[in-house]
C-alpha positions, -999 to 999 in steps of 0.1 A, spaced: 0 0 0 14 33 -11 1 53 19 21 31 43 53 43 25 46 80 29 70 100 51 56 114 84 83 139 92 101 118 119 135 101 121 121 68 107 111 83 73 140 68 54 132 34 66 95 38 63 99 45 26 117 13 22 97 -11 43 63 6 51 46 16 83 32 -19 91 66 -35 92 80 -6 110 56 -11 139 64 -49 139 101 -41 144 93 -15 171 73 -42 192 99 -70 187 114 -89 216 148 -98 205 175 -118 224 212 -111 214 240 -132 228 274 -116 227 283 -79 226 317 -78 210 326 -65 176 296 -79 157 272 -74 187 281 -37 189 275 -33 151 243 -51 154 230 -32 183 238 1 164 218 -13 135 188 -22 157 187 12 172 188 29 138 160 4 126 138 13 156 138 -23 168 121 -25 202 114 13 204 78 7 213 68 2 249 61 -36 244 94 -41 226 126 -53 243 162 -62 233 178 -85 258 216 -85 257 239 -110 275 277 -111 275 298 -120 306 329 -103 293 345 -71 304 356 -42 281 394 -44 274 417 -18 257 422 -40 226 384 -40 220 382 -2 212 395 -4 177 364 -24 164 337 -24 191 324 11 185 299 14 213 328 15 238 351 44 247 383 44 268 365 54 300 344 21 297 375 -2 301 369 -29 327 332 -23 327 306 -50 316 301 -51 279 264 -57 280 253 -29 303 277 -5 285 264 -14 250 228 -11 263 235 25 276 253 35 244 224 21 223 200 43 243 220 74 232 214 64 195 177 58 198 152 52 227 152 15 222 144 -8 252 175 -27 260 177 -50 290 208 -68 302 215 -101 318 195 -98 351 173 -127 337 171 -164 339 173 -178 305 148 -207 309 125 -221 283 98 -197 292 122 -168 284 131 -183 250 95 -189 241 86 -152 249 112 -140 223 104 -132 187 139 -138 175 174 -148 188 207 -135 173 242 -149 179 271 -125 181 295 -151 194 332 -160 190 333 -198 197 317 -229 184 306 -244 218 285 -214 227 270 -213 192 260 -250 195 244 -243 228 223 -215 216 214 -235 185 201 -264 207 181 -241 229 165 -224 198 157 -258 183 141 -271 215 120 -239 219 111 -235 182 129 -201 179 144 -185 148 181 -178 151 205 -156 131 240 -169 133 271 -150 121 308 -147 127 340 -131 113 377 -137 113 398 -110 96 385 -104 61 362 -135 63 326 -136 75 295 -157 74 257 -154 80 233 -183 85 196 -180 88 179 -206 110 140 -207 109 119 -235 126 106 -261 102 120 -242 71 158 -246 74 185 -268 89 200 -258 122 236 -247 129 243 -281 145 231 -299 113 266 -293 98 298 -301 118 329 -278 116 362 -295 112 377 -305 146 404 -282 158 434 -304 167 455 -293 197 492 -292 195 505 -326 209 517 -323 246 551 -338 238 556 -311 210 549 -283 234 569 -298 262 600 -310 244 599 -307 206 586 -272 194 589 -265 157 574 -231 152 573 -199 174 535 -205 181 546 -237 201 571 -216 222 545 -189 229 519 -215 240 546 -231 262 553 -197 277 517 -190 283 512 -224 299 543 -217 321 527 -184 332 495 -200 342 512 -228 361 537 -207 380 516 -177 388 480 -189 388 474 -226 391 501 -236 416 494 -205 439 457 -212 438 464 -249 448 488 -236 476 461 -213 490 435 -240 489 458 -265 506 468 -244 536 432 -230 540 413 -263 540 436 -288 557 441 -272 591 472 -258 606 507 -269 594 511 -289 626 478 -307 619 490 -315 584 523 -327 596 506 -351 620 482 -364 594 511 -371 569 531 -388 596 501 -412 602 504 -423 566 473 -404 553 475 -388 519 465 -352 513 460 -339 478 486 -312 469 508 -318 500 541 -324 481 537 -294 458 525 -270 485 553 -280 509 578 -275 481 563 -241 473 565 -231 510 601 -242 512 611 -222 481 588 -191 488 609 -159 485 608 -135 514 627 -105 499 635 -90 464 669 -106 462 653 -140 467 630 -133 438 659 -124 415 678 -156 426 647 -178 419 643 -162 384 679 -168 376 677 -205 387 646 -209 366 664 -194 336 691 -221 340 665 -248 344 643 -239 315 668 -229 289 701 -247 298 695 -278 318 664 -288 298 683 -288 266 712 -307 282 688 -333 296 671 -338 262 706 -343 244 716 -366 273 684 -387 267 685 -384 229 721 -377 217 724 -361 182 732 -395 166 701 -412 182 683 -434 156 647 -448 155 638 -485 152 637 -481 114 672 -466 113 661 -430 107 676 -402 127 655 -392 158 665 -355 154 650 -348 120 623 -324 108 601 -314 124 620 -322 156 648 -296 161 677 -305 185 680 -279 213 711 -259 221 717 -249 258 714 -211 263 743 -198 285 732 -169 307 747 -136 296 740 -105 319 746 -83 289 719 -98 268 687 -77 269 664 -107 265 681 -126 294 677 -96 317 640 -91 305 633 -127 317 650 -121 350 632 -88 357 597 -99 345 599 -133 363 612 -116 395 584 -90 395 557 -116 391 572 -137 419 573 -106 441 537 -98 434 528 -134 441 544 -133 475 534 -97 485 570 -85 485 574 -48 479 594 -37 449 608 -2 442 616 14 408 653 12 418 650 -25 424 641 -29 387 670 -10 374 697 -29 354 723 -17 380 704 -32 409 698 -66 390 735 -68 380 746 -63 416 725 -92 428 732 -117 399 769 -125 409 759 -135 444 735 -162 432 745 -199 435 732 -216 403 730 -254 406 752 -274 382 735 -298 356 730 -333 368 716 -358 342 683 -374 354 669 -408 345 633 -395 339 613 -406 308 607 -379 281 573 -383 263 577 -387 226 543 -401 217 523 -374 199 490 -390 210 498 -388 247 478 -364 268 491 -341 295 487 -360 328 460 -346 350 480 -349 381 516 -354 391 522 -387 409 547 -387 438 566 -416 452 568 -425 488 603 -411 491 590 -377 479 563 -377 505 588 -386 532 611 -357 522 581 -334 523 573 -345 558 610 -339 568 609 -305 550 577 -293 568 592 -304 602 622 -282 595 601 -253 583 580 -254 615 613 -252 635 631 -225 614 603 -203 601 574 -183 616 545 -198 595 516 -175 596 487 -164 574 509 -143 553 535 -170 545 506 -196 539 489 -174 513 499 -162 479 482 -138 454 476 -156 422 479 -136 390 451 -131 365 465 -129 330 458 -95 315 473 -88 281 462 -51 279 481 -38 309 516 -31 297 528 -23 332 520 -57 348 549 -77 332 527 -105 319 534 -101 282 570 -91 290 574 -126 308 558 -145 280 577 -127 253 611 -134 271 602 -169 280 590 -177 244 619 -161 226 645 -177 249 629 -211 241 628 -203 204 665 -194 206 672 -227 223 656 -245 194 669 -223 166 633 -210 159 628 -175 145 618 -153 175 586 -132 176 582 -96 186 562 -84 215 531 -75 195 529 -109 177 534 -127 211 506 -106 226 483 -115 199 489 -153 200 492 -155 239 461 -133 243 443 -152 216 433 -120 199 412 -128 168 421 -105 140 390 -83 134 384 -58 105 356 -32 111 346 -35 74 339 -72 77 320 -67 109 299 -39 94 291 -61 63 281 -92 83 260 -71 107 242 -54 77 234 -89 61 220 -101 94 198 -70 97 184 -78 62 177 -114 71 160 -101 104 135 -82 83 127 -114 63 121 -133 96 97 -107 108 79 -108 74 77 -146 78 91 -150 44 92 -183 24 124 -204 23 135 -191 -11 137 -156 1 163 -162 28 200 -162 21 231 -176 38 263 -158 30 300 -165 30 323 -136 22 360 -128 20 367 -91 14 403 -98 8 397 -116 -25 369 -101 -28 341 -127 -29 305 -130 -16 287 -162 -20 250 -163 -13 230 -195 -10 195 -205 -1 194 -222 33 192 -260 32 158 -274 44 159 -296 75 167 -332 69 137 -357 72 140 -389 90 114 -415 79 101 -434 110 77 -455 89 58 -451 57 37 -420 59 55 -406 90 86 -386 89 102 -361 113 128 -334 113 150 -318 140 123 -293 146 96 -319 155 87 -325 190 59 -348 204 40 -335 234 23 -357 259 0 -343 286 -3 -363 318 -15 -359 353 -6 -369 389 -20 -404 383 -6 -409 347 13 -442 347 43 -454 326 19 -479 311 -5 -451 299 25 -432 286 36 -461 265 -1 -468 253 -3 -432 242 24 -438 214 8 -472 204 -26 -455 199 -14 -422 185 15 -433 163 12 -471 161 46 -477 178 58 -498 207 82 -478 228 114 -498 235 132 -473 257 124 -441 277 154 -420 290 154 -389 311 189 -372 308 212 -400 319 185 -419 339 170 -451 324 133 -447 331 121 -478 311 141 -504 292 122 -537 290 152 -560 289 166 -545 322 158 -565 353 127 -551 372 119 -524 347 86 -542 337 75 -538 373 76 -501 368 46 -501 343 19 -494 370 40 -467 387 32 -430 379 55 -409 358 57 -384 387 71 -412 410 96 -424 383 110 -390 372 107 -372 406 103 -337 392 112 -306 414 84 -284 427 89 -259 399 92 -285 371 62 -284 348 76 -306 321 106 -328 311 121 -337 278 124 -374 273 143 -396 247 120 -423 235 130 -451 210 105 -472 192 104 -506 175 106 -502 137 89 -524 111 121 -546 108 123 -550 145 152 -525 149 151 -496 173 140 -464 156 149 -431 174 119 -407 176 118 -370 180 122 -355 214 92 -361 237 81 -334 261 60 -348 290 38 -323 308 30 -333 345 -1 -310 348 1 -313 386 
């Protein structure tokens, strides 16, 4: 109708001319749920504000994102400004969107239950990981909600439209599995600088976060040191005892101790480690088939000799010492960090000589990192002796029995985190004759910064906005478009979304992932009545009923046939607020084989 396209002299005239007054009102009264408020999320929220989405009293945009704004976000997440750093993304983005237009944004003060999802008109993903995308996809499928999925990486981007009963879901197609770098490669046989950076990042987490957290938990949950000593003497095992007593023994108490510990760690990581590897696998070592052990991609290490004149060596000492001091609440002055102060301490440090060990070095690429270190009886005995000595020699109090674990923060250049990882990684790269990485590249890889280009983000958010209009119009399948784009080539490929795959249960009855069978019971509704319902309604004998991991009914299981007269309420035991449960039911097919049916939602109607 032409009259619906006529301007009214307000801010929405340009959009009204394109889509008409009726659709404009539908957009204004929408209830939209957006998950993620990073680069794409900010761009989308800006688009929603300009389109007048949720600008009516009954409209609402709900935003959720558990992340805080970081300095590195500001170059592409345009709703944020420098004064927003360390504030929650969702609340900040909502406030910024209100400045663009009087939309009705709400943030994450909600419980995202099925009732919430059913109350929404549309869900939109603005996520950066596959696991979260799959979760949102599964929630939208189970609650019959449309979902707009998108993502970017550098110049590449994608948009996928998911509409109940019209298209397949995000989970219908599987992305290739990301293979982790083998544990033995990171630990002993790095081949590229990415391996050394990951090793340094893991070392940071282990030294300054995981072990200190274990230390704090150990001393706060197992009683006093005297009680722990008595327990260990009685032969009882306490998790974390050996590691925590060792940390207590080696805990620095002043700045010079921190420098000494850093210097000893340098020798251990970059000199003794190389010597141990070459002791275990000499350069002329051969495999069972006669080929050399040290051949590409394995690189033989060269021990790094400490040089107080080398800037990289000193960077490791300073950054490692600073982090140790922060860990143990040791005050550090600017003068302590000067090269002159460090050079004065270094000659006084006694560095242990290398002694070959007989330990096994993992070479199997399929081997996983062990969950826990296992300690021999001798090590436990040594720990008991060490704790006895510490109780005699040291004043063990709440200060010495607690540490301050570090939380990795890549955007604070003054905390020494990236300095430590850069020095650690490049020293290891030097040890293995790998090309070193500069601080910026190290920060990008260690901080897992995904390259983002504002142009790609804007293109993807624009395409999502177009698909959003089609969803509101309830367009037919042929009107929707998925997109893959690469602006570097440049190429943009549009395709019609694939319809959902149909599973034929029997002739004349087929289901898709969007189908769900509802069964309404009552407080007296028995398992037998539940099974009879499927026999009468669909002509199937149910062969298995499962609730989560609980087997409700499997005829071949002992005693399960005795459950038939029992009520569904007694068998499932729902909580007081539980109105329904989703069950997995299998049926006997025409050839006698089990046939999986669609999800079954059973309503208790109590």
